[in-house]
N, CA and C atoms as an extended XYZ file, in Angstrom:
639
Properties=species:S:1:pos:R:3:atomname:S:1:resname:S:1:resid:I:1 pbc="F F F"
N       129.678      126.975       98.838 N   MET     1
C       130.679      127.236      100.195 CA  MET     1
C       130.356      126.913      100.990 C   MET     1
N       131.283      126.141      102.243 N   GLU     2
C       131.186      125.276      103.348 CA  GLU     2
C       130.779      126.017      104.363 C   GLU     2
N       129.857      125.443      105.133 N   ILE     3
C       129.070      125.890      106.380 CA  ILE     3
C       129.797      125.636      107.455 C   ILE     3
N       130.263      126.302      108.428 N   VAL     4
C       130.536      126.378      109.339 CA  VAL     4
C       129.734      126.085      110.592 C   VAL     4
N       129.146      124.844      110.812 N   GLN     5
C       128.315      124.781      112.096 CA  GLN     5
C       128.498      125.524      113.184 C   GLN     5
N       129.093      125.424      114.239 N   THR     6
C       130.142      126.359      115.215 CA  THR     6
C       131.943      126.278      115.054 C   THR     6
N       132.071      127.646      115.018 N   TRP     7
C       133.237      127.971      115.342 CA  TRP     7
C       134.105      127.673      116.460 C   TRP     7
N       135.000      127.299      116.261 N   THR     8
C       136.177      127.291      117.310 CA  THR     8
C       137.640      127.548      117.346 C   THR     8
N       138.633      127.665      118.182 N   GLY     9
C       139.621      128.147      118.099 CA  GLY     9
C       140.348      127.354      116.914 C   GLY     9
N       140.263      126.003      116.429 N   ARG    10
C       141.267      125.511      115.445 CA  ARG    10
C       140.620      126.346      114.246 C   ARG    10
N       139.227      126.282      113.933 N   THR    11
C       138.718      126.529      112.677 CA  THR    11
C       138.867      127.991      112.489 C   THR    11
N       138.860      128.911      113.545 N   ALA    12
C       139.087      130.523      113.689 CA  ALA    12
C       140.796      130.604      113.061 C   ALA    12
N       141.374      129.381      113.393 N   CYS    13
C       143.284      129.783      112.839 CA  CYS    13
C       142.982      129.477      111.882 C   CYS    13
N       142.744      128.144      111.131 N   VAL    14
C       142.048      127.861      109.926 CA  VAL    14
C       141.628      128.948      108.692 C   VAL    14
N       140.873      129.559      109.511 N   LEU    15
C       140.120      130.844      108.498 CA  LEU    15
C       141.283      131.824      108.235 C   LEU    15
N       142.076      132.414      109.609 N   GLN    16
C       142.974      133.066      109.545 CA  GLN    16
C       144.180      132.618      108.604 C   GLN    16
N       144.467      131.489      108.509 N   ALA    17
C       145.384      131.023      107.353 CA  ALA    17
C       145.185      131.263      106.226 C   ALA    17
N       143.938      130.811      105.953 N   ALA    18
C       143.499      130.976      104.325 CA  ALA    18
C       142.994      132.622      104.090 C   ALA    18
N       143.104      133.257      104.837 N   LEU    19
C       143.515      134.787      104.383 CA  LEU    19
C       144.798      135.129      104.760 C   LEU    19
N       145.652      134.563      105.149 N   ARG    20
C       146.950      134.662      104.919 CA  ARG    20
C       147.707      135.996      105.811 C   ARG    20
N       147.108      135.689      107.044 N   LEU    21
C       147.074      136.991      108.182 CA  LEU    21
C       147.947      136.535      109.498 C   LEU    21
N       148.670      137.555      109.362 N   THR    22
C       149.338      137.370      110.811 CA  THR    22
C       148.454      137.392      112.192 C   THR    22
N       148.640      137.236      113.225 N   ASN    23
C       148.057      137.413      114.170 CA  ASN    23
C       147.586      138.220      114.781 C   ASN    23
N       148.463      139.868      114.085 N   GLU    24
C       148.267      141.239      114.309 CA  GLU    24
C       147.188      141.684      113.456 C   GLU    24
N       147.272      140.951      112.470 N   GLN    25
C       146.509      141.366      111.050 CA  GLN    25
C       145.284      140.819      111.444 C   GLN    25
N       145.147      139.697      111.597 N   PHE    26
C       143.572      138.621      111.808 CA  PHE    26
C       142.964      139.711      112.713 C   PHE    26
N       143.861      140.028      114.050 N   ALA    27
C       142.826      140.522      115.155 CA  ALA    27
C       142.313      141.862      114.682 C   ALA    27
N       143.274      142.854      113.714 N   GLU    28
C       142.717      143.804      113.172 CA  GLU    28
C       141.380      143.787      112.414 C   GLU    28
N       141.706      143.107      111.404 N   HIS    29
C       140.739      142.419      110.518 CA  HIS    29
C       139.114      142.295      111.097 C   HIS    29
N       139.486      141.543      112.479 N   LEU    30
C       137.973      141.442      112.882 CA  LEU    30
C       138.094      142.433      114.045 C   LEU    30
N       138.533      143.125      114.354 N   GLY    31
C       138.237      144.557      115.385 CA  GLY    31
C       138.324      144.356      116.812 C   GLY    31
N       139.243      142.913      116.887 N   ILE    32
C       139.254      142.410      118.363 CA  ILE    32
C       140.848      142.330      118.832 C   ILE    32
N       140.638      142.128      120.189 N   SER    33
C       142.171      141.914      120.777 CA  SER    33
C       143.271      140.934      119.895 C   SER    33
N       144.566      141.317      119.954 N   THR    34
C       145.755      140.051      119.808 CA  THR    34
C       145.424      139.105      120.576 C   THR    34
N       145.009      139.341      121.792 N   ARG    35
C       145.374      138.134      122.950 CA  ARG    35
C       144.436      137.153      122.255 C   ARG    35
N       142.786      137.521      122.005 N   THR    36
C       141.978      136.381      121.536 CA  THR    36
C       142.360      135.706      120.798 C   THR    36
N       142.962      136.167      119.880 N   ILE    37
C       143.828      135.234      118.393 CA  ILE    37
C       144.520      134.309      119.139 C   ILE    37
N       145.430      134.732      120.455 N   VAL    38
C       146.208      134.125      120.923 CA  VAL    38
C       145.691      132.959      121.596 C   VAL    38
N       144.300      132.958      121.926 N   ARG    39
C       143.849      132.140      123.037 CA  ARG    39
C       143.253      131.137      121.948 C   ARG    39
N       143.204      131.535      120.900 N   TRP    40
C       142.133      130.353      119.921 CA  TRP    40
C       143.437      129.519      119.401 C   TRP    40
N       144.504      129.853      119.663 N   HIS    41
C       146.342      129.222      119.139 CA  HIS    41
C       145.980      128.174      120.184 C   HIS    41
N       146.105      128.595      121.232 N   ALA    42
C       146.384      128.058      122.443 CA  ALA    42
C       145.060      126.788      122.819 C   ALA    42
N       144.132      127.156      122.512 N   ASN    43
C       143.024      126.162      122.733 CA  ASN    43
C       142.099      125.700      121.723 C   ASN    43
N       142.455      125.261      120.947 N   PRO    44
C       141.620      124.553      119.378 CA  PRO    44
C       140.674      124.488      119.993 C   PRO    44
N       140.138      123.532      120.595 N   ASP    45
C       138.923      123.233      120.787 CA  ASP    45
C       137.704      124.570      121.654 C   ASP    45
N       138.349      125.501      122.042 N   LEU    46
C       137.589      126.415      122.477 CA  LEU    46
C       136.551      127.083      122.017 C   LEU    46
N       135.018      127.239      121.719 N   ALA    47
C       134.194      127.802      121.079 CA  ALA    47
C       133.988      129.432      121.576 C   ALA    47
N       134.425      130.155      120.755 N   PRO    48
C       134.107      131.378      121.136 CA  PRO    48
C       132.639      131.651      121.530 C   PRO    48
N       132.682      132.988      122.293 N   ARG    49
C       131.113      133.651      122.745 CA  ARG    49
C       130.297      133.956      121.364 C   ARG    49
N       129.058      133.941      121.360 N   THR    50
C       127.771      133.875      120.369 CA  THR    50
C       128.314      135.071      119.227 C   THR    50
N       128.581      136.145      119.818 N   GLU    51
C       129.038      137.271      119.342 CA  GLU    51
C       130.184      137.283      118.813 C   GLU    51
N       131.282      136.778      119.043 N   MET    52
C       132.029      136.151      117.791 CA  MET    52
C       132.153      135.349      116.979 C   MET    52
N       130.800      133.995      117.280 N   GLN    53
C       130.675      133.271      116.268 CA  GLN    53
C       130.178      133.906      115.247 C   GLN    53
N       129.290      135.082      115.360 N   GLN    54
C       128.425      135.498      114.366 CA  GLN    54
C       130.012      136.877      113.442 C   GLN    54
N       130.574      137.004      114.028 N   LEU    55
C       131.341      138.063      113.433 CA  LEU    55
C       132.516      137.366      112.672 C   LEU    55
N       132.402      135.756      112.809 N   LEU    56
C       133.504      134.979      112.043 CA  LEU    56
C       132.630      134.562      110.758 C   LEU    56
N       131.383      134.232      110.945 N   ASP    57
C       130.808      133.906      110.051 CA  ASP    57
C       130.529      134.976      109.205 C   ASP    57
N       130.245      136.205      109.581 N   THR    58
C       130.613      137.208      108.600 CA  THR    58
C       131.698      137.388      107.757 C   THR    58
N       132.913      137.370      108.239 N   THR    59
C       134.084      137.410      107.844 CA  THR    59
C       134.337      135.924      106.726 C   THR    59
N       133.709      135.121      106.902 N   TYR    60
C       133.971      134.039      106.178 CA  TYR    60
C       132.844      133.992      104.760 C   TYR    60
N       131.522      134.794      105.439 N   GLU    61
C       131.010      134.997      103.899 CA  GLU    61
C       131.235      135.826      103.061 C   GLU    61
N       131.964      136.992      103.928 N   LYS    62
C       132.529      138.028      102.853 CA  LYS    62
C       133.826      137.838      102.102 C   LYS    62
N       134.425      136.748      102.474 N   ALA    63
C       135.799      136.464      101.927 CA  ALA    63
C       135.444      135.697      100.477 C   ALA    63
N       136.919      135.574       99.947 N   GLY    64
C       136.386      135.506       97.954 CA  GLY    64
C       136.808      134.373       98.289 C   GLY    64
N       136.264      133.532       96.897 N   ASP    65
C       136.156      132.433       96.411 CA  ASP    65
C       137.362      131.582       96.731 C   ASP    65
N       138.382      132.409       96.499 N   ALA    66
C       139.904      131.861       96.758 CA  ALA    66
C       140.259      131.431       98.518 C   ALA    66
N       139.365      132.386       98.893 N   VAL    67
C       139.896      131.902      100.634 CA  VAL    67
C       139.237      131.581      100.979 C   VAL    67
N       138.000      130.918      100.354 N   ARG    68
C       137.013      129.829      100.737 CA  ARG    68
C       137.561      128.619      100.213 C   ARG    68
N       138.223      128.352       99.146 N   ARG    69
C       138.566      127.396       98.464 CA  ARG    69
C       139.764      127.022       99.432 C   ARG    69
N       140.628      128.052       99.814 N   ARG    70
C       141.832      127.422      100.857 CA  ARG    70
C       141.598      127.234      102.369 C   ARG    70
N       139.968      127.828      102.899 N   PHE    71
C       139.811      127.339      103.787 CA  PHE    71
C       138.961      125.892      103.540 C   PHE    71
N       138.485      125.690      102.580 N   GLY    72
C       138.398      124.021      102.896 CA  GLY    72
C       139.008      122.984      102.375 C   GLY    72
N       140.675      123.408      101.789 N   LEU    73
C       141.717      122.681      101.964 CA  LEU    73
C       142.485      122.488      103.264 C   LEU    73
N       142.581      123.463      103.856 N   LEU    74
C       143.136      123.613      105.200 CA  LEU    74
C       142.231      123.346      106.440 C   LEU    74
N       140.851      123.134      106.303 N   SER    75
C       140.012      122.049      107.243 CA  SER    75
C       140.068      120.633      107.232 C   SER    75
N       140.698      120.200      105.956 N   ARG    76
C       141.109      118.842      106.311 CA  ARG    76
C       142.168      118.227      107.604 C   ARG    76
N       141.731      117.293      108.496 N   PRO    77
C       141.984      116.954      109.793 CA  PRO    77
C       143.819      117.244      109.851 C   PRO    77
N       144.517      116.741      108.468 N   ALA    78
C       145.879      116.702      108.653 CA  ALA    78
C       146.393      118.271      108.447 C   ALA    78
N       145.413      118.746      107.432 N   ALA    79
C       146.081      120.291      107.225 CA  ALA    79
C       145.782      121.229      108.696 C   ALA    79
N       144.584      120.893      109.244 N   GLU    80
C       144.449      121.438      110.549 CA  GLU    80
C       145.674      121.291      111.538 C   GLU    80
N       146.233      120.376      111.692 N   VAL    81
C       147.322      119.821      112.742 CA  VAL    81
C       148.949      120.742      111.947 C   VAL    81
N       148.632      120.416      111.011 N   ALA    82
C       150.101      121.676      110.462 CA  ALA    82
C       149.621      122.862      110.127 C   ALA    82
N       148.827      123.544      110.394 N   VAL    83
C       148.265      124.913      110.745 CA  VAL    83
C       148.807      125.079      112.109 C   VAL    83
N       147.971      124.280      112.843 N   THR    84
C       148.482      124.890      114.603 CA  THR    84
C       149.629      124.336      114.863 C   THR    84
N       150.384      123.811      114.164 N   GLN    85
C       151.827      123.268      114.680 CA  GLN    85
C       152.557      124.581      113.909 C   GLN    85
N       152.222      125.226      112.855 N   ALA    86
C       153.312      126.057      112.158 CA  ALA    86
C       152.956      127.445      112.814 C   ALA    86
N       151.945      127.782      113.780 N   GLN    87
C       151.720      128.864      114.389 CA  GLN    87
C       151.957      128.416      115.935 C   GLN    87
N       153.068      128.000      116.181 N   ALA    88
C       153.293      127.736      117.605 CA  ALA    88
C       153.358      128.766      118.381 C   ALA    88
N       153.400      128.864      119.595 N   LEU    89
C       153.057      130.271      120.326 CA  LEU    89
C       154.067      130.278      121.812 C   LEU    89
N       154.640      131.523      121.778 N   ARG    90
C       155.468      131.139      122.606 CA  ARG    90
C       154.924      132.716      123.814 C   ARG    90
N       154.879      132.415      125.108 N   VAL    91
C       153.882      133.405      125.381 CA  VAL    91
C       154.715      134.041      126.897 C   VAL    91
N       155.224      135.630      127.133 N   ALA    92
C       155.921      135.992      128.288 CA  ALA    92
C       154.862      136.386      129.305 C   ALA    92
N       155.079      135.727      130.764 N   ILE    93
C       154.458      136.170      131.526 CA  ILE    93
C       155.082      136.767      132.702 C   ILE    93
N       154.613      137.717      133.358 N   ALA    94
C       155.311      138.820      134.426 CA  ALA    94
C       154.635      138.154      135.879 C   ALA    94
N       155.653      137.798      136.719 N   VAL    95
C       154.871      137.669      138.207 CA  VAL    95
C       155.723      139.086      138.751 C   VAL    95
N       154.743      140.015      138.773 N   VAL    96
C       155.094      141.187      139.358 CA  VAL    96
C       154.850      141.534      140.760 C   VAL    96
N       155.931      142.162      141.581 N   LEU    97
C       155.914      142.347      143.398 CA  LEU    97
C       155.718      143.827      143.533 C   LEU    97
N       155.008      144.065      144.535 N   ARG    98
C       155.231      145.315      145.341 CA  ARG    98
C       155.197      145.011      146.865 C   ARG    98
N       156.280      145.246      147.189 N   GLY    99
C       156.085      144.765      148.745 CA  GLY    99
C       155.842      143.332      148.685 C   GLY    99
N       154.476      143.395      149.774 N   ASP   100
C       154.000      141.709      150.054 CA  ASP   100
C       152.959      141.204      149.390 C   ASP   100
N       152.794      142.274      147.791 N   GLU   101
C       151.646      142.112      146.943 CA  GLU   101
C       152.194      141.354      145.656 C   GLU   101
N       151.311      140.663      145.016 N   VAL   102
C       151.611      140.576      143.652 CA  VAL   102
C       150.598      140.849      142.666 C   VAL   102
N       150.870      141.242      141.393 N   LEU   103
C       149.788      142.042      140.641 CA  LEU   103
C       148.739      140.899      139.275 C   LEU   103
N       147.733      140.584      139.588 N   LEU   104
C       146.997      139.748      138.798 CA  LEU   104
C       146.102      140.318      138.324 C   LEU   104
N       145.444      140.044      137.036 N   VAL   105
C       144.185      140.020      136.072 CA  VAL   105
C       143.365      138.952      135.975 C   VAL   105
N       142.121      139.203      136.137 N   CYS   106
C       140.829      138.535      136.118 CA  CYS   106
C       140.789      138.256      134.599 C   CYS   106
N       141.181      137.228      133.905 N   ARG   107
C       140.724      136.884      132.237 CA  ARG   107
C       138.974      136.477      132.044 C   ARG   107
N       138.564      137.052      131.093 N   ARG   108
C       137.692      136.287      130.537 CA  ARG   108
C       137.432      135.052      130.030 C   ARG   108
N       136.564      134.135      130.316 N   GLY   109
C       136.823      132.719      129.371 CA  GLY   109
C       135.253      133.087      128.561 C   GLY   109
N       134.741      131.894      128.624 N   ASP   110
C       133.354      131.418      127.499 CA  ASP   110
C       132.285      131.812      128.379 C   ASP   110
N       132.370      131.025      129.805 N   ASP   111
C       131.354      131.050      130.735 CA  ASP   111
C       132.368      131.239      132.441 C   ASP   111
N       133.134      131.308      132.004 N   THR   112
C       134.133      131.537      133.450 CA  THR   112
C       134.959      132.704      133.443 C   THR   112
N       135.164      133.060      134.893 N   LEU   113
C       136.829      133.977      134.806 CA  LEU   113
C       137.500      133.494      135.741 C   LEU   113
N       139.066      133.866      135.176 N   SER   114
C       140.502      133.075      136.085 CA  SER   114
C       141.345      134.398      136.161 C   SER   114
N       142.048      133.987      137.360 N   TRP   115
C       142.899      134.841      137.877 CA  TRP   115
C       143.996      134.665      137.265 C   TRP   115
N       144.830      135.660      136.448 N   GLN   116
C       146.397      135.054      136.148 CA  GLN   116
C       147.195      136.095      136.368 C   GLN   116
N       148.497      135.782      135.942 N   PHE   117
C       149.020      136.939      136.082 CA  PHE   117
C       149.776      137.577      134.591 C   PHE   117
N       149.989      139.027      134.468 N   PRO   118
C       149.884      139.159      133.259 CA  PRO   118
C       151.050      138.703      131.836 C   PRO   118
N       150.307      138.610      131.328 N   ALA   119
C       150.998      137.948      129.879 CA  ALA   119
C       150.850      138.396      128.745 C   ALA   119
N       151.616      138.256      127.536 N   GLY   120
C       151.488      138.752      126.608 CA  GLY   120
C       152.434      137.564      125.409 C   GLY   120
N       151.947      137.545      123.953 N   MET   121
C       152.368      136.806      123.151 CA  MET   121
C       153.979      137.645      122.297 C   MET   121
N       154.946      136.447      122.729 N   CYS   122
C       155.987      136.906      121.853 CA  CYS   122
C       156.182      137.244      120.611 C   CYS   122
N       156.858      137.988      119.343 N   LYS   123
C       156.839      137.892      118.228 CA  LYS   123
C       158.145      136.814      118.098 C   LYS   123
N       158.503      136.370      116.960 N   PRO   124
C       159.389      135.909      116.861 CA  PRO   124
C       160.690      136.689      116.571 C   PRO   124
N       161.497      136.263      117.851 N   GLY   125
C       162.774      136.914      117.789 CA  GLY   125
C       162.309      137.904      119.140 C   GLY   125
N       161.696      138.178      119.466 N   ALA   126
C       161.230      139.209      120.508 CA  ALA   126
C       161.621      138.711      121.732 C   ALA   126
N       162.239      139.648      122.418 N   ALA   127
C       162.586      139.082      123.821 CA  ALA   127
C       161.643      139.037      124.917 C   ALA   127
N       161.713      137.840      125.756 N   VAL   128
C       160.497      137.514      126.877 CA  VAL   128
C       160.661      138.813      127.876 C   VAL   128
N       161.869      139.152      128.423 N   ALA   129
C       161.828      140.318      129.278 CA  ALA   129
C       161.058      141.349      128.550 C   ALA   129
N       161.669      141.860      127.061 N   SER   130
C       160.766      143.211      127.258 CA  SER   130
C       159.053      143.256      126.872 C   SER   130
N       158.807      141.714      126.316 N   VAL   131
C       157.350      141.245      126.170 CA  VAL   131
C       156.966      141.764      127.239 C   VAL   131
N       157.180      140.925      128.515 N   ALA   132
C       156.726      140.793      130.051 CA  ALA   132
C       156.331      142.129      130.405 C   ALA   132
N       157.220      143.227      130.231 N   VAL   133
C       157.658      144.815      130.817 CA  VAL   133
C       156.218      145.286      129.670 C   VAL   133
N       156.406      145.307      128.398 N   GLN   134
C       155.491      145.712      127.792 CA  GLN   134
C       153.874      145.565      128.042 C   GLN   134
N       153.892      144.390      127.801 N   GLU   135
C       152.027      143.817      127.989 CA  GLU   135
C       152.129      144.344      129.571 C   GLU   135
N       152.280      144.059      130.158 N   THR   136
C       152.017      144.308      131.953 CA  THR   136
C       151.814      145.697      132.078 C   THR   136
N       152.272      146.874      131.236 N   HIS   137
C       151.484      147.967      131.017 CA  HIS   137
C       150.605      148.368      130.344 C   HIS   137
N       150.599      147.600      129.019 N   ALA   138
C       149.247      147.625      128.274 CA  ALA   138
C       148.300      147.349      129.252 C   ALA   138
N       148.202      145.982      129.838 N   GLU   139
C       147.030      145.658      130.544 CA  GLU   139
C       146.676      146.491      131.615 C   GLU   139
N       147.907      146.751      132.714 N   THR   140
C       147.169      147.144      133.884 CA  THR   140
C       147.659      148.636      133.986 C   THR   140
N       148.733      149.221      133.328 N   GLY   141
C       148.773      150.487      133.734 CA  GLY   141
C       149.996      150.337      134.407 C   GLY   141
N       150.670      149.293      134.713 N   VAL   142
C       151.929      149.467      135.811 CA  VAL   142
C       152.997      149.213      134.879 C   VAL   142
N       154.151      150.128      135.630 N   HIS   143
C       155.587      149.906      134.876 CA  HIS   143
C       156.152      148.884      135.895 C   HIS   143
N       156.836      147.866      135.407 N   CYS   144
C       157.564      147.129      136.410 CA  CYS   144
C       159.029      147.163      135.523 C   CYS   144
N       160.216      146.164      136.241 N   ALA   145
C       161.511      145.652      135.645 CA  ALA   145
C       161.737      144.509      136.003 C   ALA   145
N       162.219      143.858      135.181 N   VAL   146
C       162.529      142.284      135.253 CA  VAL   146
C       163.817      142.107      136.519 C   VAL   146
N       163.375      141.249      137.466 N   ARG   147
C       164.940      141.116      138.240 CA  ARG   147
C       165.449      139.773      137.865 C   ARG   147
N       164.863      138.896      137.658 N   GLU   148
C       165.296      137.403      137.159 CA  GLU   148
C       164.235      136.803      136.269 C   GLU   148
N       164.481      135.998      135.426 N   GLU   149
C       164.192      134.957      134.270 CA  GLU   149
C       163.865      133.752      135.418 C   GLU   149
N       162.784      133.187      135.342 N   LEU   150
C       162.157      132.055      136.248 CA  LEU   150
C       162.061      130.863      135.468 C   LEU   150
N       162.096      130.923      134.067 N   GLY   151
C       162.503      129.538      133.238 CA  GLY   151
C       160.876      129.671      132.303 C   GLY   151
N       160.964      128.589      131.953 N   SER   152
C       159.949      128.623      130.644 CA  SER   152
C       159.538      126.862      131.266 C   SER   152
N       158.222      126.591      130.111 N   ARG   153
C       157.182      124.911      130.071 CA  ARG   153
C       156.332      125.080      129.139 C   ARG   153
N       156.219      124.026      128.720 N   VAL   154
C       154.931      124.056      127.780 CA  VAL   154
C       153.706      123.771      129.063 C   VAL   154
N       152.730      124.691      128.746 N   HIS   155
C       151.710      125.247      129.859 CA  HIS   155
C       150.942      123.955      130.113 C   HIS   155
N       150.806      123.159      130.878 N   PRO   156
C       150.290      122.040      130.976 CA  PRO   156
C       148.921      121.911      130.624 C   PRO   156
N       147.620      123.453      130.619 N   LYS   157
C       146.661      123.357      130.215 CA  LYS   157
C       146.287      123.915      128.614 C   LYS   157
N       147.306      124.922      128.244 N   THR   158
C       147.336      125.189      127.125 CA  THR   158
C       148.077      124.903      126.158 C   THR   158
N       148.626      124.287      126.187 N   GLY   159
C       150.068      123.681      125.442 CA  GLY   159
C       151.068      124.540      124.542 C   GLY   159
N       150.970      125.785      125.407 N   VAL   160
C       151.754      127.085      124.942 CA  VAL   160
C       152.934      127.043      125.649 C   VAL   160
N       153.910      127.241      125.088 N   LEU   161
C       155.144      127.493      125.525 CA  LEU   161
C       155.222      128.986      126.027 C   LEU   161
N       155.288      128.779      127.996 N   ALA   162
C       155.288      129.998      128.441 CA  ALA   162
C       156.510      130.352      129.061 C   ALA   162
N       157.052      131.441      129.097 N   SER   163
C       158.263      131.717      129.854 CA  SER   163
C       158.261      132.860      131.174 C   SER   163
N       158.406      132.749      132.247 N   TYR   164
C       158.028      133.567      133.429 CA  TYR   164
C       159.156      134.566      133.653 C   TYR   164
N       159.111      135.699      134.078 N   VAL   165
C       160.037      136.402      134.485 CA  VAL   165
C       159.350      136.920      135.894 C   VAL   165
N       160.271      137.276      136.808 N   LEU   166
C       160.106      138.079      138.422 CA  LEU   166
C       160.314      139.524      138.005 C   LEU   166
N       159.707      140.182      138.361 N   CYS   167
C       159.569      141.809      137.977 CA  CYS   167
C       159.438      142.565      139.369 C   CYS   167
N       159.750      143.750      139.609 N   ASP   168
C       159.722      144.558      140.365 CA  ASP   168
C       158.617      145.950      140.157 C   ASP   168
N       157.746      146.305      140.983 N   TYR   169
C       157.171      147.369      140.640 CA  TYR   169
C       157.753      148.993      140.531 C   TYR   169
N       157.717      149.658      139.611 N   LEU   170
C       158.298      150.728      139.660 CA  LEU   170
C       157.451      152.261      139.705 C   LEU   170
N       155.805      152.293      138.958 N   ALA   171
C       155.276      153.326      138.987 CA  ALA   171
C       153.606      152.581      138.574 C   ALA   171
N       153.111      153.477      138.354 N   GLY   172
C       151.776      153.452      137.900 CA  GLY   172
C       150.290      152.897      138.635 C   GLY   172
N       149.344      153.544      138.506 N   GLU   173
C       148.045      153.141      139.541 CA  GLU   173
C       147.816      151.586      138.778 C   GLU   173
N       147.181      150.520      139.097 N   ALA   174
C       146.763      149.236      138.614 CA  ALA   174
C       145.298      149.747      137.887 C   ALA   174
N       145.085      149.376      136.769 N   ALA   175
C       143.781      149.710      136.457 CA  ALA   175
C       143.657      148.749      134.999 C   ALA   175
N       142.405      148.185      134.863 N   ASN   176
C       141.740      147.585      134.013 CA  ASN   176
C       142.186      147.972      132.392 C   ASN   176
N       143.363      148.154      131.713 N   ARG   177
C       143.475      148.455      130.365 CA  ARG   177
C       142.832      147.751      129.375 C   ARG   177
N       142.655      146.766      129.129 N   ASP   178
C       142.199      145.572      128.503 CA  ASP   178
C       140.725      145.312      128.480 C   ASP   178
N       139.878      145.643      128.795 N   SER   179
C       138.503      145.182      129.222 CA  SER   179
C       137.649      144.186      128.091 C   SER   179
N       138.298      144.024      127.274 N   VAL   180
C       137.802      142.931      126.018 CA  VAL   180
C       138.460      141.532      126.577 C   VAL   180
N       139.297      141.445      126.959 N   GLU   181
C       140.037      140.105      127.235 CA  GLU   181
C       139.594      140.091      129.060 C   GLU   181
N       139.943      141.341      129.772 N   ASN   182
C       139.829      141.207      131.492 CA  ASN   182
C       138.739      142.123      132.158 C   ASN   182
N       138.536      141.275      133.204 N   THR   183
C       137.585      142.176      133.685 CA  THR   183
C       137.547      143.013      135.081 C   THR   183
N       139.156      142.675      135.598 N   ASP   184
C       139.437      143.200      136.702 CA  ASP   184
C       140.801      142.976      136.860 C   ASP   184
N       141.508      144.127      137.805 N   VAL   185
C       143.193      144.111      138.111 CA  VAL   185
C       143.403      143.944      139.178 C   VAL   185
N       144.204      143.499      139.793 N   ALA   186
C       144.287      143.775      141.398 CA  ALA   186
C       145.460      143.331      142.204 C   ALA   186
N       145.924      144.061      143.217 N   TRP   187
C       147.186      143.593      143.686 CA  TRP   187
C       146.753      142.536      144.952 C   TRP   187
N       147.277      141.368      144.697 N   VAL   188
C       147.024      140.366      146.039 CA  VAL   188
C       147.834      140.380      146.751 C   VAL   188
N       147.568      140.139      148.090 N   PRO   189
C       148.807      139.475      148.974 CA  PRO   189
C       149.174      138.632      148.504 C   PRO   189
N       150.404      137.940      148.766 N   LEU   190
C       151.179      136.809      148.675 CA  LEU   190
C       150.394      135.723      149.739 C   LEU   190
N       150.091      135.816      150.489 N   ALA   191
C       149.772      135.141      151.502 CA  ALA   191
C       148.354      134.637      151.129 C   ALA   191
N       147.498      135.291      150.445 N   SER   192
C       146.331      135.217      149.428 CA  SER   192
C       146.513      134.571      148.007 C   SER   192
N       147.414      133.843      147.434 N   LEU   193
C       147.717      133.944      145.960 CA  LEU   193
C       147.115      132.924      145.899 C   LEU   193
N       147.214      131.657      146.520 N   THR   194
C       146.744      130.631      146.348 CA  THR   194
C       145.140      130.565      146.456 C   THR   194
N       144.490      131.738      146.493 N   ARG   195
C       142.967      131.673      146.793 CA  ARG   195
C       142.632      132.263      145.395 C   ARG   195
N       143.579      132.908      144.737 N   PHE   196
C       143.195      133.134      143.239 CA  PHE   196
C       143.536      132.135      142.231 C   PHE   196
N       144.713      131.502      142.392 N   ILE   197
C       145.026      130.431      141.375 CA  ILE   197
C       145.657      129.684      142.249 C   ILE   197
N       144.915      128.376      141.961 N   PRO   198
C       145.218      126.738      142.475 CA  PRO   198
C       146.911      126.856      142.454 C   PRO   198
N       147.448      126.224      143.669 N   THR   199
C       148.860      125.706      143.736 CA  THR   199
C       149.034      125.131      142.877 C   THR   199
N       148.293      124.203      142.313 N   GLU   200
C       148.956      123.238      141.182 CA  GLU   200
C       149.078      123.489      139.772 C   GLU   200
N       148.371      125.049      139.530 N   ASN   201
C       148.612      125.887      138.134 CA  ASN   201
C       149.663      127.052      138.543 C   ASN   201
N       150.280      127.049      139.208 N   ILE   202
C       151.626      127.940      139.379 CA  ILE   202
C       152.981      126.968      139.299 C   ILE   202
N       153.475      127.673      138.106 N   TYR   203
C       154.727      126.947      137.708 CA  TYR   203
C       155.670      127.334      139.383 C   TYR   203
N       156.105      125.733      139.325 N   PRO   204
C       156.684      125.898      140.692 CA  PRO   204
C       157.866      126.956      141.021 C   PRO   204
N       159.187      127.012      139.828 N   PRO   205
C       159.919      128.462      140.839 CA  PRO   205
C       159.732      129.754      140.837 C   PRO   205
N       157.970      130.001      140.639 N   ILE   206
C       157.126      131.302      140.801 CA  ILE   206
C       157.017      131.093      142.243 C   ILE   206
N       156.554      129.617      143.185 N   LEU   207
C       156.271      129.840      144.266 CA  LEU   207
C       157.647      129.704      144.870 C   LEU   207
N       158.745      129.213      144.668 N   SER   208
C       160.166      129.294      145.394 CA  SER   208
C       160.253      130.522      145.252 C   SER   208
N       160.433      131.641      144.464 N   ALA   209
C       160.850      133.082      143.905 CA  ALA   209
C       159.846      133.791      145.214 C   ALA   209
N       158.976      133.798      145.018 N   LEU   210
C       157.861      134.601      145.966 CA  LEU   210
C       158.228      133.854      147.595 C   LEU   210
N       158.304      132.736      147.516 N   GLU   211
C       158.453      132.036      149.316 CA  GLU   211
C       159.755      132.980      149.732 C   GLU   211
N       161.033      133.454      148.732 N   ALA   212
C       162.405      134.099      149.105 CA  ALA   212
C       161.915      135.752      148.955 C   ALA   212
N       161.079      135.785      148.218 N   ALA   213
C       160.595      137.382      148.434 CA  ALA   213
C       160.551      137.653      149.900 C   ALA   213
């Protein structure tokens, strides 16, 4: 049996491919959030936290011989690239306005925290606007409606195809409803946004839309 010294996003995704599971199935199999699987695909060099390393060790060790053989074949460099390309991701990102405030979530990293707009993975064929609204409610408890689509880009840090929508607040108290991925949820004054997210990390059409708002 091949020994994995340190699991990364890349090798975790190879294990997923060897098990022949979708993102949702793999998340359920591990007992974690689908967003964690999304992060592994988006950041192949990311090393999961210690407890996740142990969980992946256990999953691999309990897998059958056929799965471990597939893992060995897929672990070859050329195959790893093919796995990553075959599971390219699209993420819907919601910029939710309430008066002169915008909704943010504070995401957990390996050793860091970062403030971001609510977001969720788009399944093939899913509408970006619908995913943005659904994931905002799932993460924060806030109901919103899409005002306009702001465009898409390949995210410069993650390499994921990111699609952005501007939304208006409808109802709901903001609360952290995904404590595995996030540590906090907050309404932030528009004038203070760049204190939470550096200007260079914000998609320019977002800044233009917020200035108009």
